C-alpha positions in Angstrom: -95.4 -53.1 70.5 -94.0 -51.5 73.6 -90.6 -53.1 72.9 -90.7 -51.9 69.3 -91.6 -48.3 70.4 -88.8 -48.3 73.0 -86.3 -49.4 70.3 -87.4 -46.5 68.0 -87.1 -44.0 70.9 -83.6 -45.4 71.6 -82.6 -45.0 68.0 -83.9 -41.4 67.9 -82.0 -40.6 71.1 -78.9 -42.2 69.7 -79.2 -40.1 66.5 -79.6 -36.9 68.5 -76.5 -37.8 70.5 -74.4 -38.5 67.4 -75.6 -35.2 65.8 -74.6 -33.3 68.9 -71.2 -35.0 68.9 -70.6 -34.1 65.3 -70.8 -30.3 66.1 -68.5 -30.6 69.1 -64.8 -30.0 68.8 -62.4 -32.3 70.6 -62.7 -30.5 73.9 -66.5 -30.8 74.0 -67.7 -27.3 73.3 -70.2 -26.7 70.5 -68.8 -25.5 67.2 -69.2 -21.7 66.7 -69.5 -19.5 63.6 -66.8 -16.9 62.8 -69.2 -14.1 64.0 -69.8 -16.0 67.3 -66.1 -16.5 67.9 -65.4 -12.8 67.2 -68.1 -11.7 69.6 -67.0 -14.0 72.4 -63.2 -13.8 72.1 -62.3 -10.6 70.1 -64.9 -7.9 70.4 -64.0 -6.9 74.0 -60.6 -5.7 72.8 -61.3 -4.8 69.1 -64.9 -3.5 69.3 -68.1 -5.0 67.8 -67.2 -3.8 64.3 -63.4 -3.7 64.7 -63.5 0.0 65.5 -61.1 -0.5 68.5 -61.4 -0.2 72.2 -59.8 2.5 74.3 -56.9 1.3 76.6 -56.9 -2.1 74.8 -56.6 -2.0 71.0 -57.8 1.5 70.1 -56.6 1.2 66.5 -59.3 0.1 64.0 -59.0 -3.5 62.8 -58.2 -3.3 59.1 -55.4 -4.0 56.7 -54.3 -5.8 53.6 -53.6 -9.3 54.8 -55.3 -12.2 53.0 -57.7 -14.5 54.9 -55.1 -17.2 55.0 -52.5 -14.8 56.4 -55.0 -13.4 59.0 -55.9 -16.9 60.1 -52.3 -17.8 60.6 -51.7 -14.7 62.7 -54.9 -15.3 64.8 -54.0 -18.9 65.6 -50.6 -17.8 66.7 -51.4 -14.8 68.8 -55.1 -14.6 69.7 -56.6 -14.2 72.2 -53.7 -12.3 73.8 -55.1 -12.6 77.3 -55.2 -16.4 77.3 -52.5 -19.0 77.1 -54.7 -21.3 75.0 -54.8 -19.8 71.5 -57.5 -20.1 68.9 -57.5 -23.4 67.0 -56.6 -23.4 63.3 -60.2 -24.3 62.4 -61.7 -21.5 64.4 -59.0 -19.1 63.3 -60.0 -19.8 59.7 -63.7 -19.0 60.5 -63.0 -15.8 62.5 -60.5 -14.6 59.8 -63.1 -15.1 57.1 -65.7 -13.2 59.2 -63.4 -10.3 60.0 -62.2 -10.0 56.4 -65.7 -9.8 55.0 -67.2 -7.8 57.7 -64.8 -4.9 58.2 -61.1 -5.7 57.7 -60.6 -5.7 54.0 -60.6 -2.6 51.7 -63.8 -3.7 50.1 -65.5 -4.2 53.4 -64.4 -0.7 54.6 -65.6 0.8 51.3 -69.0 -0.9 51.9 -69.2 0.4 55.4 -68.2 4.0 54.7 -68.5 4.6 50.9 -66.0 7.2 49.7 -67.4 10.3 48.0 -66.0 13.3 46.2 -65.9 16.0 48.9 -66.6 19.7 48.5 -63.1 21.2 48.8 -61.7 24.7 48.7 -58.4 25.6 47.0 -55.4 24.4 48.8 -52.7 26.9 49.7 -50.6 25.8 46.7 -53.7 25.9 44.4 -54.6 29.4 45.6 -51.0 30.7 45.0 -50.8 29.1 41.5 -54.3 30.2 40.5 -53.6 33.9 41.4 -50.3 33.8 39.6 -51.8 32.4 36.4 -54.9 34.6 36.7 -52.7 37.7 36.4 -50.3 35.9 34.1 -53.0 35.4 31.4 -52.9 39.2 30.9 -49.2 39.2 30.3 -47.4 38.0 27.2 -46.4 34.4 27.6 -42.9 33.5 26.5 -41.1 30.2 26.1 -37.5 30.1 27.4 -36.2 27.4 25.1 -33.6 24.7 25.8 -30.4 26.9 26.0 -29.1 27.5 29.5 -27.2 30.3 31.1 -27.7 34.1 31.1 -27.3 36.6 28.3 -24.3 38.8 29.1 -23.5 42.3 27.7 -19.9 43.5 28.3 -19.1 47.2 28.3 -15.8 49.1 28.2 -17.1 51.6 30.7 -18.6 51.7 34.2 -22.1 52.4 32.9 -24.3 50.7 30.3 -24.1 53.0 27.3 -24.8 51.3 24.0 -21.8 52.9 22.3 -19.6 51.3 24.9 -20.9 47.8 24.5 -18.0 45.6 23.3 -19.6 42.1 22.9 -22.3 39.8 24.2 -22.4 36.1 24.9 -24.2 33.5 27.1 -22.6 32.8 30.4 -23.6 29.5 32.0 -23.2 30.9 35.5 -22.3 34.1 37.2 -19.0 33.1 38.9 -16.0 35.3 37.8 -12.7 36.4 39.3 -11.1 38.9 37.0 -8.5 39.7 39.7 -6.7 42.9 38.5 -7.4 42.2 34.8 -10.6 42.5 32.7 -13.0 40.1 30.9 -11.1 40.8 27.6 -7.7 42.4 27.9 -7.7 43.4 24.2 -11.0 45.3 24.3 -11.9 46.2 27.8 -10.0 48.4 30.2 -9.1 46.7 33.5 -9.6 50.0 35.4 -13.4 50.3 34.6 -15.9 48.1 33.0 -19.5 46.9 33.4 -21.5 43.7 32.7 -25.2 43.1 32.6 -26.6 39.6 32.8 -30.3 39.1 31.9 -32.6 36.2 31.4 -34.8 33.8 33.4 -34.4 32.0 36.6 -36.1 28.5 36.8 -37.5 27.5 40.2 -38.4 23.9 40.8 -40.0 24.1 44.2 -42.3 26.6 46.0 -40.7 28.3 48.9 -38.4 31.1 50.1 -35.3 31.5 48.0 -32.2 33.3 49.4 -29.8 35.1 47.0 -26.3 36.4 47.6 -24.0 38.6 45.6 -20.3 38.2 46.5 -18.2 41.0 45.2 -15.8 43.8 46.2 -17.3 46.0 43.4 -20.7 47.4 42.7 -23.6 45.1 41.9 -27.4 44.9 41.9 -29.8 42.0 41.5 -33.4 42.0 40.4 -35.6 38.8 40.6 -39.2 38.7 39.4 -39.4 42.5 38.9 -41.9 44.0 36.4 -39.2 46.1 34.7 -38.8 49.8 34.5 -36.4 52.4 35.8 -38.0 52.7 39.2 -38.0 49.0 40.1 -36.4 48.2 43.4 -33.7 45.6 43.3 -33.8 42.6 45.6 -30.1 43.2 46.4 -28.5 46.7 46.1 -24.8 46.6 46.5 -24.1 49.4 44.1 -21.7 51.2 46.4 -18.3 49.5 45.9 -16.2 48.6 48.9 -13.0 48.4 47.0 -11.6 46.0 49.5 -12.3 42.3 50.1 -15.4 40.7 48.6 -18.5 41.3 50.7 -21.8 39.4 50.8 -25.1 41.1 50.0 -28.2 39.0 50.6 -31.9 39.1 49.9 -34.9 36.7 50.1 -37.9 36.3 47.9 -40.7 33.8 47.6 -41.1 31.9 44.3 -43.6 29.3 43.1 -42.2 26.0 41.7 -42.5 25.0 38.1 -42.0 28.6 36.8 -39.4 30.9 35.2 -38.8 34.4 36.6 -37.1 37.4 35.1 -33.6 38.0 36.5 -31.1 40.8 35.9 -27.7 41.4 37.4 -25.8 44.7 36.9 -22.1 44.8 37.8 -19.4 47.5 37.5 -15.8 48.1 38.4 -14.3 51.6 38.7 -10.7 52.1 40.1 -11.0 49.1 42.4 -7.8 47.0 42.6 -9.6 43.8 41.7 -12.9 42.6 40.3 -15.0 39.5 41.0 -18.6 38.5 41.3 -20.4 35.3 42.3 -24.2 34.9 42.2 -25.4 32.3 44.7 -28.7 31.0 46.0 -30.1 28.9 48.7 -33.3 27.1 47.4 -35.8 25.4 49.8 -34.3 22.4 51.5 -30.8 23.0 50.2 -27.6 24.9 51.0 -25.8 27.8 49.4 -24.4 27.2 45.9 -23.6 29.1 42.7 -26.8 29.1 40.7 -26.3 26.2 38.2 -26.7 26.7 34.5 -29.7 24.3 34.5 -31.7 26.9 36.4 -30.8 29.8 34.1 -32.0 30.7 30.6 -31.0 33.6 28.4 -34.5 34.4 27.2 -36.5 36.8 29.5 -40.0 36.2 30.7 -42.6 38.5 32.3 -43.0 38.9 36.0 -45.2 36.4 38.0 -47.2 37.8 40.8 -46.6 35.7 43.9 -49.0 35.9 46.9 -47.0 36.4 50.0 -50.0 36.3 52.5 -49.5 33.7 55.2 -52.1 30.9 55.0 -52.8 28.2 57.6 -51.5 24.8 56.6 -53.8 22.5 54.7 -55.1 19.3 56.3 -52.8 16.4 55.5 -54.2 13.8 57.9 -55.2 11.4 55.2 -51.8 11.4 53.6 -52.2 14.3 51.1 -53.0 18.0 51.4 -56.7 18.8 50.8 -59.0 21.8 51.2 -61.8 20.2 53.2 -61.3 22.4 56.3 -62.5 26.0 56.3 -61.3 28.0 59.3 -61.6 31.6 60.4 -57.8 31.9 59.8 -58.1 30.6 56.3 -61.0 33.0 55.6 -59.0 35.9 56.9 -56.0 34.9 54.8 -58.1 34.9 51.6 -59.3 38.4 52.4 -55.8 39.7 53.0 -54.6 38.0 49.8 -57.5 39.4 47.8 -56.7 42.9 48.9 -53.0 42.4 48.0 -54.0 41.2 44.5 -56.4 44.1 44.1 -53.5 46.6 45.0 -51.3 44.8 42.4 -53.9 45.0 39.7 -54.5 48.7 40.2 -50.7 49.4 40.3 -50.2 47.4 37.0 -53.6 48.3 35.5 -52.2 50.0 32.4 -50.0 47.0 31.6 -52.7 44.4 32.3 -55.3 46.3 30.2 -52.8 47.2 27.5 -54.0 50.8 27.5 -52.4 54.2 28.4 -53.8 56.5 31.0 -54.9 59.1 28.5 -56.5 56.7 25.9 -59.9 57.7 24.8 -61.3 54.2 25.1 -59.7 53.6 28.5 -63.0 53.1 30.4 -64.2 50.4 27.9 -60.8 48.6 28.1 -60.8 48.6 31.9 -64.3 47.2 32.1 -63.4 44.6 29.5 -60.4 43.6 31.6 -62.5 43.3 34.7 -65.0 41.0 32.8 -62.1 38.9 31.5 -60.6 38.7 35.0 -63.9 37.4 36.4 -64.3 34.9 33.5 -60.9 33.4 34.0 -61.2 33.4 37.9 -64.5 31.6 37.7 -63.3 29.3 35.0 -66.4 30.1 32.8 -68.1 33.1 31.2 -70.1 35.3 33.5 -73.9 35.2 33.3 -75.8 38.4 32.9 -76.7 38.4 36.6 -73.1 37.9 37.6 -71.9 40.6 35.2 -74.3 43.0 36.8 -73.4 42.1 40.4 -69.7 41.8 40.0 -68.9 44.5 37.4 -71.6 47.0 36.6 -72.8 47.8 40.2 -69.2 48.3 41.3 -68.4 50.8 38.6 -71.8 52.5 39.2 -71.3 52.9 43.0 -67.5 53.5 43.3 -66.2 57.0 43.6 -63.5 56.4 40.9 -62.1 53.9 38.5 -59.4 52.6 40.9 -61.8 52.0 43.7 -64.2 50.1 41.3 -61.4 47.9 40.1 -60.2 47.1 43.6 -63.7 46.2 44.7 -64.3 44.0 41.7 -61.0 42.1 42.2 -61.6 41.6 45.9 -65.2 40.4 45.3 -64.1 38.0 42.6 -61.3 36.5 44.7 -63.6 36.1 47.8 -66.4 34.5 45.8 -67.0 30.7 46.2 -66.8 30.5 42.4 -63.1 31.2 42.7 -62.3 29.6 46.0 -63.9 26.2 45.3 -62.6 24.3 42.3 -66.1 22.8 41.8 -69.3 23.7 43.4 -72.1 21.1 43.8 -74.9 21.4 41.3 -75.8 20.1 37.9 -73.8 17.5 35.9 -70.4 18.7 34.9 -70.1 20.6 31.7 -67.0 21.4 29.5 -65.9 24.2 31.8 -66.0 21.9 34.8 -63.9 19.4 32.8 -61.4 22.1 31.9 -61.0 23.1 35.5 -60.7 19.5 36.7 -57.9 19.0 34.2 -56.0 22.2 35.1 -56.3 21.6 38.9 -55.2 18.0 38.5 -52.2 18.7 36.3 -51.2 22.2 37.3 -52.9 23.0 40.7 -54.2 26.0 38.9 -56.8 27.5 36.6 -57.3 26.6 32.9 -55.2 28.5 30.3 -56.8 30.3 27.4 -56.5 27.3 25.1 -58.4 25.0 27.6 -61.1 27.6 28.1 -61.5 28.1 24.4 -61.9 24.3 23.9 -64.6 24.3 26.7 -66.4 27.2 25.1 -66.5 25.4 21.8 -67.8 22.2 23.4 -64.6 20.3 22.6 -63.9 18.7 25.9 -66.5 15.9 25.9 -64.9 13.0 24.1 -62.2 11.0 25.8 -59.7 11.6 23.0 -60.2 15.4 23.2 -59.5 15.3 27.0 -56.5 13.1 26.5 -55.0 15.4 23.8 -55.3 18.4 26.1 -53.8 16.4 29.1 -50.8 15.4 27.0 -50.3 19.0 25.9 -50.5 20.2 29.5 -48.2 17.5 30.8 -45.3 19.2 28.9 -45.8 22.4 30.9 -43.3 23.1 33.6 -46.2 23.4 36.1 -47.1 19.8 35.5 -43.6 18.7 36.0 -43.4 20.6 39.3 -46.6 18.9 40.6 -45.3 15.5 39.6 -42.0 16.3 41.3 -43.9 17.3 44.4 -45.6 13.9 44.3 -42.3 12.1 44.3 -41.1 14.2 47.3 -44.2 12.9 49.1 -44.0 9.3 47.9 -40.4 9.0 48.9 -41.0 10.9 52.2 -38.1 13.2 51.4 -39.0 15.6 54.2 -37.6 13.0 56.6 -34.2 14.2 55.6 -34.8 17.8 56.8 -33.1 17.3 60.1 -30.6 14.6 59.1 -27.2 14.9 60.8 -24.5 12.2 61.2 -21.9 11.5 63.7 -18.9 13.7 62.8 -16.4 11.2 64.1 -17.8 8.3 62.1 -18.6 10.4 59.0 -16.4 13.5 59.1 -17.1 14.4 55.4 -20.9 14.1 55.6 -22.2 17.6 55.9 -25.2 19.8 54.9 -23.6 20.5 51.5 -23.2 16.8 50.8 -26.8 16.2 51.9 -28.0 19.0 49.6 -26.1 17.5 46.7 -27.7 14.1 47.5 -31.2 15.7 47.3 -30.4 17.2 43.9 -29.0 13.8 42.9 -32.2 12.0 43.7 -34.3 14.7 42.0 -32.3 14.5 38.9 -32.5 10.7 38.9 -36.3 10.9 39.2 -36.6 13.5 36.4 -34.3 11.3 34.2 -36.7 8.3 34.6 -40.1 10.1 34.6 -39.5 12.4 31.7 -37.7 9.9 29.4 -39.5 8.5 26.4 -40.3 5.2 28.2 -41.1 6.9 31.6 -40.8 3.4 33.1 -41.8 3.2 36.7 -39.8 -0.1 37.0 -36.6 1.8 36.4 -37.3 3.9 39.5 -36.7 0.6 41.4 -34.3 -1.3 39.2 -31.9 1.3 37.6 -28.3 0.5 38.6 -27.0 4.1 38.3 -26.8 7.2 40.3 -26.5 10.8 39.1 -23.5 12.4 41.0 -21.3 15.4 41.0 -17.6 15.2 41.8 -18.1 15.9 45.5 -20.6 13.0 45.8 -18.6 10.7 43.6 -15.5 11.1 45.8 -17.5 10.4 48.9 -19.1 7.2 47.4 -15.9 6.0 45.9 -16.4 6.6 42.1 -15.1 9.1 39.6 -17.0 11.7 37.6 -15.8 14.5 35.3 -16.6 18.1 36.2 -16.5 19.5 39.7 -20.1 20.7 40.0 -21.8 19.1 37.0 -23.9 16.0 37.7 -23.4 12.9 35.6 -24.8 9.4 35.4 -22.6 6.8 37.0 -23.3 3.0 36.7 -22.7 0.6 39.5 -22.7 -3.1 40.1 -26.5 -4.0 39.9 -26.1 -5.9 43.2 -24.9 -2.7 44.8 -27.5 -0.1 43.6 -31.1 -0.6 42.7 -33.0 2.6 42.0 -34.6 4.7 44.7 -34.3 1.8 47.2 -30.6 2.3 47.5 -30.2 6.0 46.8 -27.9 7.4 49.5 -30.3 10.3 50.2 -33.1 8.0 51.3 -30.7 5.5 53.0 -29.3 8.4 55.0 -32.7 9.8 55.8 -34.0 6.4 57.1 -31.0 5.8 59.4 -29.7 6.7 62.8 -27.1 9.3 63.7 -24.3 6.7 63.5 -25.9 3.4 62.3 -28.4 2.0 59.9 -32.0 1.5 60.9 -33.7 -1.6 59.5 -36.9 -0.6 61.2 -37.2 2.9 59.6 -36.1 1.5 56.2 -38.4 -1.5 56.5 -41.4 0.7 57.3 -40.6 2.9 54.3 -40.3 -0.1 52.0 -43.5 -1.7 53.4 -45.7 1.4 52.9 -44.2 3.1 49.9 -42.5 0.5 47.8 -44.4 -2.8 48.2 -47.7 -1.1 48.9 -48.7 -2.6 52.3 -50.7 -0.9 54.9 -49.1 -0.4 58.3 -50.8 1.0 61.4 -48.9 2.9 64.1 -47.5 0.6 66.8 -49.7 0.4 69.9 -46.7 1.6 71.9 -43.7 3.3 70.5 -40.5 1.8 71.8 -37.4 4.0 71.6 -34.3 2.3 70.1 -31.6 2.7 72.7 -28.3 1.4 71.3 -26.6 1.4 74.7 -29.0 -1.3 76.0 -27.6 -3.9 73.7 -24.5 -6.1 73.8 -21.9 -3.9 72.0 -20.8 -7.0 70.0 -24.1 -7.3 68.2 -24.8 -6.2 64.7 -27.7 -3.8 64.0 -29.7 -6.8 62.6 -29.1 -8.8 65.8 -30.3 -5.8 67.9 -33.5 -5.4 65.9 -34.2 -9.1 66.1 -33.9 -9.0 69.9 -36.0 -5.8 70.2 -38.9 -7.1 68.1 -38.9 -10.7 69.2 -42.1 -10.4 71.4 -45.3 -11.8 69.7 -47.0 -8.5 70.0 -44.3 -6.9 67.8 -44.2 -9.7 65.2 -47.7 -8.9 63.8 -46.0 -6.0 62.0 -42.3 -6.7 62.2 -42.7 -10.1 60.5 -43.3 -7.9 57.5 -41.1 -4.9 58.3 -37.9 -6.7 59.4 -37.2 -8.8 56.3 -37.5 -5.7 54.1 -35.4 -3.6 56.4 -32.7 -6.3 56.7 -32.4 -6.3 52.9 -30.8 -2.9 53.1 -28.2 -3.8 55.7 -25.5 -3.7 53.1 -25.7 0.1 53.4 -24.4 2.1 56.4 -25.9 5.2 57.9 -24.9 7.4 54.9 -25.8 4.9 52.2 -22.3 3.6 51.4 -22.1 -0.1 50.4 -20.6 -2.4 53.0 -20.1 -6.1 53.6 -19.4 -5.9 57.4 -21.2 -4.5 60.4 -19.5 -4.3 63.7 -16.7 -6.6 62.3 -19.2 -9.3 61.4 -20.5 -10.2 57.9 -23.7 -8.4 56.9 -26.7 -10.7 56.6 -29.2 -9.0 54.2 -31.3 -12.2 53.8 -34.9 -12.7 54.9 -38.2 -14.2 54.1 -41.0 -11.7 53.3 -44.6 -12.8 53.7 -46.9 -11.2 51.1 -50.4 -9.9 51.8 -51.8 -13.1 50.3 -49.7 -15.3 52.5 -47.0 -16.3 50.1 -43.3 -16.3 51.0 -40.6 -14.5 49.1 -36.9 -15.1 49.8 -34.8 -12.0 49.9 -31.0 -11.8 49.6 -30.7 -8.0 49.3 -32.1 -4.8 48.0 -32.4 -5.9 44.3 -34.7 -8.8 45.3 -37.1 -6.3 47.0 -36.9 -4.1 43.9 -37.6 -6.9 41.5 -40.5 -8.2 43.6 -42.0 -4.7 43.8 -41.5 -4.1 40.0 -43.7 -7.2 39.4 -46.1 -6.9 42.2 -49.7 -5.8 41.5 -50.0 -4.7 45.1 -47.0 -2.4 44.7 -48.3 -1.0 41.5 -51.7 -0.4 43.0 -50.2 1.4 46.0 -48.2 3.6 43.7 -51.2 4.4 41.5 -53.3 5.2 44.6 -50.8 7.6 46.1 -50.4 9.3 42.7 -54.2 9.7 42.3 -54.6 11.1 45.8 -51.8 13.6 45.3 -52.9 14.7 41.8 -56.7 14.8 42.4 -56.8 15.5 46.2 -59.8 13.2 46.5 -60.0 9.5 47.4 -59.7 7.2 44.4 -62.6 5.0 45.6 -65.0 8.0 45.3 -64.6 7.7 41.5 -66.0 4.2 41.4 -65.3 0.8 43.0 -63.2 -0.3 40.0 -61.3 3.0 39.4 -58.1 2.0 41.2 -57.9 -1.4 39.5 -58.8 0.0 36.1 -55.9 2.5 36.5 -53.5 -0.3 37.6 -54.4 -2.4 34.6 -54.0 0.5 32.3 -50.6 1.3 33.9 -49.4 -2.3 33.3 -50.7 -2.3 29.7 -48.7 0.9 29.0 -45.5 -0.9 30.2 -45.7 1.1 33.4 -45.4 4.5 31.7 -45.7 7.2 34.4 -46.5 10.0 32.1 -49.4 8.0 30.6 -50.6 7.1 34.1 -50.7 10.8 35.0 -52.8 11.5 31.9 -55.1 8.6 32.8 -55.6 9.9 36.3 -56.4 13.4 35.0 -58.8 12.0 32.5 -60.5 9.9 35.1 -61.0 12.9 37.4 -62.2 15.1 34.5 -64.8 12.7 33.1 -66.3 11.7 36.5 -70.1 12.0 36.5 -71.3 13.5 39.8 -74.7 13.2 41.2 -76.2 16.5 42.2 -77.3 16.9 45.8 -81.0 16.6 46.6 -82.9 19.8 45.7 -79.7 21.2 44.1 -81.5 22.4 41.0 -79.4 24.4 38.5 -76.5 26.7 39.1 -77.2 30.0 40.7 -76.0 33.1 39.0 -74.0 34.6 41.9 
């Protein structure tokens, strides 16, 4: 019995020993779970929940790598402070733990759920909203497709109707009559006059400089209300009679709008006559105003707020109105007072009533009510009407004071300053406002408010129909253009300068032309019938004028007109190889695979990149002068700490090495053949062989990750809220819809607007119903 018992005990002990050995790795330590590995080996540098540790790895541990790709990186580089790295088996475990716990987008969304934040109007939204608020009381006019300015020619130095000889449309104001006249058979060369009228089309918001070059008399009006007493922007009416002089003026304009323009010109006894009308738009250089920015039809004045506002918070990658500061509050007060002064000054025109009309009081009150309705994006309640309108007229000493107080109160009200206040479930008026702010950065128009009042903004097809209508408006096109400026990081070219010895013909004028070239290319793709996102990446043409064509070695007809020029598909591939961006993401004298690679990683293939733990300045003089740029970058980024990011960045950047610092195609660098090849590792751990820019473009054109990144950036720019706040599947639903539409950008914009408009919000606790004031 005793022997038998001992045998059983021996067997049990042996089983326990075998079981213990099973859970031991080869070096004898017990096997650990992914969480245990992370706590023991990683948390001291990355934090218990990957939040980062000061003076070690202070950046949060998140990204878009797959588990497989994470595991491979961990086994190769972690722990950094030990020579012995994590085994492949343990790397798989800790990668899986990290990915599910806090690394992946879904994990981050679970840890900190996104929500639609209460936001005030951004600066751009405020400016547009005020412009459209006053604009709804002026007659809206379409300018049509014809371009140029209507010109009336007079056989006298003044503008008498009986001296008018003929009229026509001039595509631009750029004339040198020398000692002759516009028509030697009908107009006396000693004295004549010309008046140009029409509309000026501004694409971007900003300060516009204008210049009249003439030796004669000339005046320029931009965005004036009309009338005999209006002050010109430029007054050069006193003729010099000598060499042409330059008269200049500056005015702020909002993008996506047309403005009234008028030029008066005369010659009297001067030896010669000439006139050139130039402008300097934001981000560009001086040029004669092109015909594409002029229209012969006239439009009403647009009121532009000139109050200086503090910049909006753009820390999350897009401007948003989540911060309310004392400076912002003061700016809204000053702006409200400026608008009130404008309203009183233009009251007769806005109300459509004369000063001595018997029904003036009723018309002015009706105007004030309509002003409030449109500012608040919904009809006033009885309580609001009493507080905002009736009490002001009752207590003010006169009509003007009442109107000023009403306008200021309305524009300082949260109902104007916040696109949507928390409260009950959104109604038709909320949907109307969401559509207009998404597509126009402004308030709803009369048609949209009428639909809301009739309850016709509830069905998806009704919302889609209005969104499609609104997309054709110039304001929508301006907002979409602004998105592409952001997506392509075009502001990076603001301070671009190149080595004058290496590139003597590359100057500010050429750079300005390149910016126009890129904008025209984007417009050509986005507003075409197909509106195919893939063509942004794959198109083998550029839109160039003669100056650019000469610099980049091709021919185009017309000195200043831009035309579409096709290239070898292996030499040009959409925005990836547009010379404006290639110049922006390059050094003073050489290319920059790192800058170009970072841009392609974040914006084209849709990968997340965190800032480097320590920025290392690229100093060209530290390298062997015989090396190519690629060889220098490979040497600089060889350390393992760099490769975690540069294993992704470098192959993409090297794919653009066929382009020099100004975007010209080349086959040699530093007298060596250019090597644009590389192997790009995708987020899910796959490998893609690259032989040049077109391979990157074709990969991105087919990549769901690239599509998702584009959709997300567009959503954030249009809605100014995180896409995840509209539901966990919103981004993927939009991506699938985008793919189903054959990647139609216009349809994507409409889907984004519809998604934002139809979102059902949950009212805050104890929110109750809307308050009247």
